[in-house]
C-alpha positions as CSV (number, residue, x, y, z in Angstrom):
1,M,-30.0,-35.6,-24.0
2,S,-27.7,-34.2,-21.4
3,A,-25.4,-31.3,-22.1
4,P,-21.7,-32.0,-22.8
5,R,-19.5,-32.0,-19.7
6,L,-15.8,-31.3,-19.2
7,R,-13.7,-34.5,-19.7
8,R,-11.8,-35.9,-16.7
9,T,-8.4,-36.7,-18.3
10,L,-5.7,-35.0,-16.2
11,T,-3.1,-37.0,-14.3
12,P,-1.4,-35.9,-11.0
13,M,1.7,-34.9,-12.9
14,Q,-0.3,-32.8,-15.3
15,L,-2.0,-31.1,-12.4
16,A,1.3,-30.3,-10.8
17,A,2.6,-28.9,-14.2
18,I,-0.4,-26.7,-14.5
19,G,0.2,-25.3,-11.0
20,M,4.0,-24.8,-11.2
21,G,3.8,-23.7,-14.9
22,T,1.9,-20.6,-14.0
23,T,4.0,-19.5,-11.0
24,I,7.3,-19.4,-12.9
25,G,7.1,-17.4,-16.1
26,V,9.6,-15.0,-17.6
27,G,9.5,-12.3,-14.9
28,W,12.6,-13.5,-13.1
29,I,14.8,-12.7,-16.0
30,V,13.6,-9.1,-15.9
31,V,13.4,-8.3,-12.2
32,T,16.1,-10.4,-10.4
33,G,18.6,-7.6,-10.7
34,G,16.1,-5.2,-9.1
35,W,15.6,-7.6,-6.1
36,I,19.4,-7.8,-5.6
37,A,19.8,-4.0,-5.9
38,R,17.1,-3.4,-3.3
39,A,18.0,-6.0,-0.6
40,G,21.3,-7.6,-1.6
41,P,21.4,-11.2,-2.7
42,L,20.9,-12.8,0.7
43,G,18.3,-10.2,1.7
44,A,16.3,-10.9,-1.4
45,A,16.7,-14.7,-0.9
46,L,15.5,-14.2,2.7
47,A,12.4,-12.3,1.5
48,F,11.5,-15.2,-0.8
49,L,12.0,-17.7,2.0
50,I,9.6,-15.8,4.2
51,G,7.2,-15.1,1.4
52,G,7.3,-18.7,0.4
53,A,6.4,-19.8,3.9
54,V,3.4,-17.4,3.9
55,M,2.2,-18.7,0.5
56,G,2.6,-22.2,1.8
57,L,0.0,-21.3,4.5
58,V,-2.2,-20.0,1.8
59,A,-1.8,-23.2,-0.1
60,L,-2.9,-25.1,3.0
61,C,-6.1,-23.0,3.0
62,Y,-6.8,-24.1,-0.5
63,A,-6.4,-27.7,0.5
64,E,-8.6,-27.2,3.6
65,A,-11.3,-25.6,1.6
66,A,-11.1,-28.3,-1.1
67,V,-11.7,-30.9,1.6
68,R,-14.7,-29.0,3.1
69,A,-16.2,-28.2,-0.3
70,P,-15.1,-31.1,-2.6
71,E,-17.6,-30.2,-5.3
72,A,-16.0,-26.7,-5.7
73,N,-12.9,-26.1,-7.7
74,G,-10.9,-23.0,-6.7
75,E,-11.5,-19.9,-4.8
76,Y,-14.7,-18.9,-6.6
77,G,-16.4,-22.1,-5.5
78,Y,-15.1,-21.9,-2.0
79,V,-16.2,-18.3,-1.4
80,S,-19.6,-19.0,-3.0
81,M,-20.3,-21.8,-0.6
82,A,-19.0,-19.9,2.4
83,F,-20.3,-16.4,1.8
84,G,-22.8,-16.6,-1.1
85,R,-22.6,-16.2,-4.9
86,G,-22.3,-12.4,-4.9
87,W,-19.0,-12.5,-3.0
88,G,-18.0,-15.5,-5.0
89,F,-18.3,-13.6,-8.2
90,V,-16.2,-10.7,-6.8
91,V,-13.4,-13.0,-5.9
92,G,-13.7,-15.1,-9.1
93,W,-13.7,-12.0,-11.3
94,A,-10.6,-10.7,-9.4
95,A,-8.8,-14.1,-9.9
96,L,-9.8,-13.9,-13.6
97,L,-8.1,-10.5,-13.9
98,G,-4.9,-12.2,-12.6
99,Y,-5.0,-15.0,-15.1
100,V,-5.8,-12.7,-18.0
101,G,-3.0,-10.4,-16.8
102,I,-0.6,-13.3,-17.0
103,C,-1.7,-14.1,-20.6
104,G,-1.2,-10.6,-21.7
105,F,2.1,-10.2,-19.9
106,E,3.5,-13.4,-21.3
107,G,2.7,-12.4,-24.9
108,L,4.4,-9.0,-24.5
109,A,7.4,-10.6,-22.8
110,L,7.8,-13.2,-25.4
111,A,7.8,-10.6,-28.1
112,W,10.5,-8.7,-26.2
113,L,12.7,-11.7,-25.6
114,L,12.6,-12.8,-29.2
115,G,13.5,-9.2,-30.1
116,V,16.6,-9.6,-28.0
117,L,17.4,-13.0,-29.5
118,M,16.8,-11.8,-33.1
119,P,17.4,-8.0,-33.1
120,D,17.7,-8.0,-37.0
121,F,14.1,-9.3,-37.4
122,T,12.1,-6.9,-35.3
123,G,10.7,-5.2,-38.4
124,P,9.3,-1.7,-38.8
125,T,7.3,0.2,-36.2
126,L,3.6,-0.2,-36.9
127,Y,2.3,2.2,-34.2
128,T,3.1,3.7,-30.8
129,A,1.3,2.9,-27.6
130,V,1.8,5.1,-24.5
131,G,5.0,6.4,-26.1
132,V,6.5,3.0,-26.8
133,P,6.8,1.7,-30.4
134,V,5.1,-1.6,-31.4
135,R,7.0,-3.4,-34.1
136,L,6.0,-6.0,-36.6
137,L,7.7,-8.8,-34.6
138,D,5.8,-7.7,-31.5
139,L,2.4,-7.9,-33.2
140,A,3.2,-11.2,-35.0
141,V,4.3,-12.9,-31.7
142,I,1.4,-11.6,-29.7
143,I,-1.3,-12.6,-32.3
144,G,0.4,-15.9,-33.1
145,G,0.8,-16.9,-29.5
146,A,-2.7,-16.0,-28.6
147,L,-4.0,-18.1,-31.5
148,F,-1.8,-21.0,-30.7
149,F,-2.7,-21.3,-27.0
150,T,-6.4,-20.6,-27.7
151,A,-6.3,-23.5,-30.2
152,I,-4.5,-25.8,-27.8
153,N,-6.9,-25.2,-25.0
154,H,-9.9,-25.5,-27.4
155,F,-9.0,-29.0,-28.6
156,G,-8.8,-30.6,-25.1
157,A,-7.5,-30.5,-21.6
158,R,-5.3,-33.5,-22.2
159,E,-3.6,-31.8,-25.2
160,S,-3.1,-28.6,-23.2
161,A,-1.7,-30.6,-20.3
162,R,0.7,-32.6,-22.4
163,V,2.2,-29.3,-23.8
164,Q,2.3,-28.1,-20.2
165,V,4.3,-31.0,-18.9
166,A,6.8,-30.8,-21.7
167,V,7.5,-27.1,-21.4
168,T,7.6,-27.3,-17.6
169,V,10.2,-30.1,-17.6
170,G,12.2,-28.1,-20.1
171,K,12.0,-25.0,-18.1
172,V,13.2,-26.7,-14.9
173,L,16.1,-28.4,-16.6
174,L,17.3,-25.2,-18.3
175,S,16.9,-23.3,-15.1
176,F,18.9,-25.8,-13.1
177,G,21.6,-25.6,-15.8
178,F,21.8,-21.9,-15.3
179,V,22.0,-22.2,-11.5
180,A,24.8,-24.8,-11.8
181,I,26.8,-22.7,-14.3
182,G,26.4,-19.6,-12.1
183,F,27.7,-21.3,-9.0
184,A,30.5,-23.1,-10.8
185,G,31.9,-20.0,-12.6
186,G,31.3,-17.4,-10.0
187,A,33.0,-16.3,-6.7
188,P,31.7,-15.9,-3.1
189,A,33.1,-12.4,-3.0
190,N,30.4,-11.3,-5.5
191,L,27.7,-11.9,-2.9
192,Q,28.9,-8.8,-0.9
193,P,27.2,-6.8,0.2
194,A,24.9,-9.6,1.2
195,F,22.2,-7.3,2.6
196,L,21.1,-3.8,1.5
197,P,20.8,-1.0,2.6
198,A,23.7,-1.6,4.9
199,E,22.3,0.7,7.6
200,T,18.8,-0.8,7.7
201,P,18.9,-4.1,5.9
202,W,15.4,-5.0,7.0
203,H,14.1,-2.2,4.8
204,G,15.5,-4.0,1.8
205,V,14.0,-7.3,2.9
206,L,10.6,-5.7,3.3
207,A,10.8,-3.9,0.0
208,V,11.2,-7.3,-1.8
209,L,8.8,-9.2,0.6
210,V,5.8,-7.1,-0.4
211,M,6.3,-8.1,-4.0
212,V,6.8,-11.8,-3.3
213,P,3.1,-12.9,-3.5
214,A,3.0,-11.6,-7.1
215,W,5.6,-14.1,-8.1
216,F,3.7,-17.0,-6.7
217,C,0.5,-16.1,-8.5
218,G,-0.9,-19.0,-10.4
219,F,-0.4,-22.0,-8.1
220,N,-4.2,-21.8,-7.6
221,A,-4.6,-22.9,-11.2
222,L,-4.2,-26.4,-9.9
223,P,-7.5,-26.3,-7.9
224,Q,-9.2,-24.9,-11.0
225,A,-8.3,-28.0,-12.9
226,L,-9.6,-30.5,-10.4
227,G,-12.9,-30.8,-12.2
228,E,-11.0,-32.4,-15.1
229,A,-8.8,-34.7,-13.0
230,R,-8.9,-38.4,-13.9
231,E,-9.2,-39.1,-10.2
232,R,-9.8,-36.3,-7.8
233,P,-6.8,-36.3,-5.3
234,G,-7.6,-36.8,-1.6
235,A,-6.9,-34.3,1.1
236,R,-3.4,-35.3,1.8
237,A,-2.5,-35.7,-1.9
238,L,-3.9,-32.3,-2.8
239,A,-2.0,-30.7,0.1
240,G,1.1,-32.5,-1.1
241,L,0.7,-31.3,-4.7
242,L,0.1,-27.7,-3.6
243,G,2.9,-27.8,-1.1
244,M,5.3,-29.2,-3.7
245,V,4.5,-26.4,-6.1
246,I,5.1,-23.7,-3.5
247,L,8.3,-25.4,-2.3
248,L,9.8,-25.8,-5.8
249,T,8.8,-22.3,-6.7
250,T,10.5,-20.9,-3.5
251,L,13.7,-22.9,-4.2
252,F,13.7,-21.8,-7.8
253,Y,13.6,-18.1,-7.0
254,V,16.2,-18.4,-4.1
255,S,18.5,-20.3,-6.4
256,V,18.2,-17.8,-9.3
257,I,18.9,-14.8,-7.0
258,T,21.9,-16.3,-5.3
259,A,23.4,-17.8,-8.6
260,T,23.0,-14.5,-10.4
261,A,24.8,-12.6,-7.6
262,F,27.4,-15.3,-7.3
263,A,28.2,-15.3,-11.0
264,A,29.2,-11.7,-11.6
265,P,30.5,-8.6,-9.8
266,R,27.8,-6.3,-8.5
267,G,28.9,-3.4,-10.7
268,M,28.3,-5.5,-13.8
269,L,24.8,-6.5,-12.7
270,D,23.8,-2.9,-11.7
271,G,24.7,-1.6,-15.1
272,A,23.1,-4.4,-17.2
273,E,19.7,-4.2,-18.9
274,L,19.1,-7.8,-18.0
275,P,21.3,-8.7,-15.1
276,V,20.6,-12.5,-15.2
277,V,21.7,-12.5,-18.8
278,A,24.8,-10.5,-18.0
279,A,25.7,-12.9,-15.1
280,M,25.6,-15.9,-17.4
281,E,27.6,-14.1,-20.1
282,A,30.2,-13.3,-17.4
283,V,30.8,-17.0,-16.7
284,A,29.9,-18.8,-19.9
285,G,30.2,-16.2,-22.7
286,P,27.5,-15.0,-25.1
287,W,26.0,-18.5,-25.4
288,G,25.4,-18.4,-21.6
289,G,23.2,-15.4,-22.1
290,R,21.4,-17.2,-24.9
291,I,20.7,-20.2,-22.6
292,V,19.0,-17.8,-20.2
293,L,16.9,-16.2,-22.9
294,V,15.8,-19.6,-24.2
295,A,15.0,-20.7,-20.7
296,G,12.9,-17.6,-20.4
297,V,11.0,-18.4,-23.6
298,V,10.2,-21.9,-22.4
299,A,9.2,-20.7,-19.0
300,L,7.0,-18.1,-20.6
301,L,5.2,-20.7,-22.8
302,S,4.4,-22.8,-19.7
303,A,2.9,-19.8,-17.8
304,W,0.9,-18.6,-20.8
305,N,-0.6,-22.1,-21.4
306,A,-1.4,-22.7,-17.7
307,A,-3.0,-19.3,-17.3
308,M,-5.1,-19.7,-20.4
309,F,-6.3,-23.1,-19.1
310,A,-7.2,-21.8,-15.6
311,A,-8.9,-18.6,-16.8
312,S,-11.2,-20.5,-19.2
313,R,-12.2,-23.0,-16.5
314,L,-12.9,-20.2,-14.0
315,L,-15.0,-18.3,-16.6
316,Y,-16.9,-21.6,-17.3
317,A,-17.6,-22.0,-13.6
318,L,-18.9,-18.5,-13.3
319,A,-21.2,-18.8,-16.3
320,R,-22.4,-22.3,-15.3
321,D,-23.6,-20.8,-12.0
322,G,-25.4,-18.0,-13.7
323,A,-23.0,-15.2,-12.7
324,L,-22.0,-14.6,-16.3
325,P,-23.9,-15.1,-19.7
326,S,-24.7,-18.8,-20.2
327,A,-23.0,-19.0,-23.6
328,L,-19.6,-19.0,-21.8
329,A,-20.6,-22.3,-20.1
330,R,-21.1,-24.2,-23.3
331,V,-18.9,-27.3,-23.7
332,H,-17.7,-28.4,-27.1
333,P,-19.4,-31.7,-27.8
334,K,-16.4,-33.4,-29.3
335,N,-13.4,-31.8,-27.4
336,G,-15.1,-31.6,-24.0
337,T,-13.7,-28.1,-23.4
338,P,-15.4,-24.8,-22.6
339,S,-14.6,-23.5,-26.1
340,I,-16.4,-20.2,-26.0
341,A,-14.8,-19.3,-22.6
342,V,-11.4,-20.2,-24.1
343,V,-11.9,-17.9,-27.1
344,F,-13.2,-15.1,-24.7
345,V,-10.0,-15.3,-22.6
346,G,-7.8,-15.4,-25.8
347,V,-9.5,-12.2,-27.1
348,I,-9.2,-10.3,-23.9
349,A,-5.6,-11.2,-23.4
350,L,-4.9,-10.3,-27.0
351,L,-6.4,-6.8,-26.5
352,G,-4.1,-6.3,-23.5
353,G,-1.1,-7.4,-25.5
354,L,-1.8,-5.0,-28.4
355,M,-1.1,-2.2,-26.0
356,G,2.6,-2.9,-26.3
357,R,5.5,-3.2,-23.9
358,A,4.5,0.0,-22.0
359,F,1.6,-2.1,-20.6
360,I,3.9,-4.8,-19.1
361,E,4.2,-3.3,-15.6
362,P,0.5,-2.3,-15.4
363,L,-0.5,-5.9,-16.3
364,V,1.8,-7.3,-13.6
365,Q,0.5,-5.0,-10.9
366,I,-3.2,-5.3,-11.5
367,G,-2.9,-9.0,-12.0
368,A,-1.1,-9.3,-8.7
369,M,-3.9,-7.3,-7.0
370,G,-6.5,-9.7,-8.5
371,F,-4.7,-12.7,-7.2
372,A,-4.2,-11.2,-3.8
373,V,-8.0,-10.7,-3.5
374,A,-8.5,-14.4,-4.6
375,F,-6.0,-15.6,-2.1
376,I,-7.7,-13.7,0.7
377,G,-11.0,-15.1,-0.3
378,A,-9.7,-18.7,-0.2
379,C,-8.2,-18.1,3.3
380,L,-11.4,-16.6,4.8
381,S,-13.6,-19.2,3.1
382,S,-11.5,-22.0,4.6
383,L,-12.2,-20.5,8.0
384,A,-15.9,-20.3,7.4
385,L,-16.2,-23.8,5.9
386,R,-14.5,-25.5,8.8
387,R,-16.6,-23.6,11.4
388,G,-17.5,-26.0,14.2
389,A,-15.0,-28.6,13.1
390,G,-12.6,-30.0,15.7
391,G,-9.0,-31.1,15.3
392,S,-5.9,-29.1,14.9
393,R,-6.0,-25.3,15.2
394,F,-3.1,-24.9,12.7
395,P,-5.5,-24.3,9.7
396,V,-7.0,-21.4,11.6
397,F,-3.6,-19.9,12.2
398,A,-2.6,-20.4,8.5
399,A,-5.8,-18.8,7.3
400,W,-5.4,-15.6,9.4
401,V,-1.7,-15.2,8.8
402,G,-2.3,-15.6,5.0
403,A,-5.3,-13.3,4.9
404,L,-3.7,-10.5,6.9
405,A,-0.4,-10.6,5.0
406,L,-2.1,-10.6,1.6
407,A,-4.5,-7.8,2.7
408,G,-1.4,-5.7,3.5
409,V,0.0,-6.4,0.0
410,A,-3.3,-5.6,-1.7
411,T,-3.7,-2.4,0.2
412,Y,-0.2,-1.2,-0.5
413,S,-0.6,-2.0,-4.2
414,A,-4.0,-0.2,-4.5
415,W,-2.5,2.8,-2.6
416,T,0.4,3.1,-5.0
417,I,-2.1,3.4,-7.9
418,L,-4.7,5.6,-6.3
419,A,-2.2,8.0,-4.8
420,N,-0.6,8.5,-8.2
421,V,-3.4,8.3,-10.6
422,G,-1.8,10.7,-13.0
423,E,1.3,8.6,-13.3
424,R,-0.4,5.3,-13.0
425,L,-3.2,6.0,-15.5
426,P,-2.9,2.7,-17.4
427,E,-3.3,0.7,-14.2
428,A,-6.2,2.8,-13.0
429,A,-7.9,2.7,-16.4
430,A,-7.5,-1.1,-16.7
431,L,-9.0,-1.7,-13.2
432,A,-11.9,0.6,-14.0
433,L,-12.6,-1.1,-17.3
434,W,-12.3,-4.6,-15.8
435,A,-14.7,-3.7,-12.9
436,G,-17.1,-2.1,-15.4
437,L,-17.0,-5.2,-17.7
438,G,-17.7,-7.5,-14.8
439,A,-20.6,-5.4,-13.5
440,A,-22.2,-5.3,-16.9
441,M,-21.8,-9.0,-17.6
442,W,-23.1,-9.8,-14.1
443,A,-26.2,-7.6,-14.6
444,F,-26.9,-9.0,-18.0
445,A,-26.7,-12.6,-16.7
446,R,-28.9,-11.8,-13.8
447,T,-31.5,-10.1,-16.0
448,R,-31.6,-13.0,-18.4
449,K,-32.0,-15.5,-15.5
450,E,-34.9,-13.5,-13.9
451,R,-36.7,-13.4,-17.3
452,A,-36.3,-17.1,-17.7
453,F,-38.3,-17.6,-14.5
């Protein structure tokens, strides 16, 4: 009797929802004001247009690699085929760090947003983590959310994807409503100064540009899901799906930046805790701010669900190939899901969430580093897999531009941690623990495999 296999139930719309659902979470509500303060509204928008173009090239590399290695799903499979299982594991484990980081971040952010929406229900402080109090509502939301999304992804890819489509559509509709209200109630004079700093505006554009790839993290969840697609899309269809995700994500961020700046005077934004909420309240009153917070909650749910889905499938692939303990590759006989891998991801994300809000920024930075490594691996493997192939040279250009740009981002991010270990101890500790856990699990799996022979 053959072992259970993952069920192929996902439609093209569900694949697109998984990809876009991960790229747009709740981070835009928190950081849009910072982007405007650094580069001005048009400077920040320009940075996202440039960054979106680079990420579009990276997406083409994923499509190229998928054509050359149709049996592989995602950067782990591409790198394994191009450079061997060892390098594949390094890239896969880095990508897994990114997905787990998203899961942990979304849990913390959801608790924070609900605390803003319901300030009278935060409850008592239970403990303090890194100097920041963790309240009853925080713990209830983090634990409840982790259990809910673990259960959804345990019961089936189709069930998870249906939730994903619903929350992604809701997120897009609410976000477009915010953008429309911002432009309708604002004034063009609020866009000034359009670029910052006034003396050297390109400094501001670069300051935002180095952060842009972090906000596109997760589109690669789509390739991870191809193993469960009802019909695997062809080369053009896959490139179209990935391109659509990148394009819509770019338009989303550019629209949010410009609508926020258009809606309210700069002084009001600079002094607000959540500038996006302040901008909506300026043009639509308190309920406008509530709409933004609700949109943030919906966006957060879609990102959390998609990240959980992608992480568990990547973990399953690593275990199936012998890079991690084989128990993680077990498929539930009834649901057709990698149930143990789903639970593993849920537990790891929950542990990160229990660290409290002080761990939000570390989760974002180390997760972005993990994704940058994964993107570089996909770009380089697309080059290796097409070696000797004729045709257009544009895929080669795309791969080199994407790899070099992301290498710069990853290097800068690592330098900011290593140069300030004392101040960035949570990030440094998390990276060390993740690397140690990966090395231990890899060694355990290899030892078991050698004994079996």
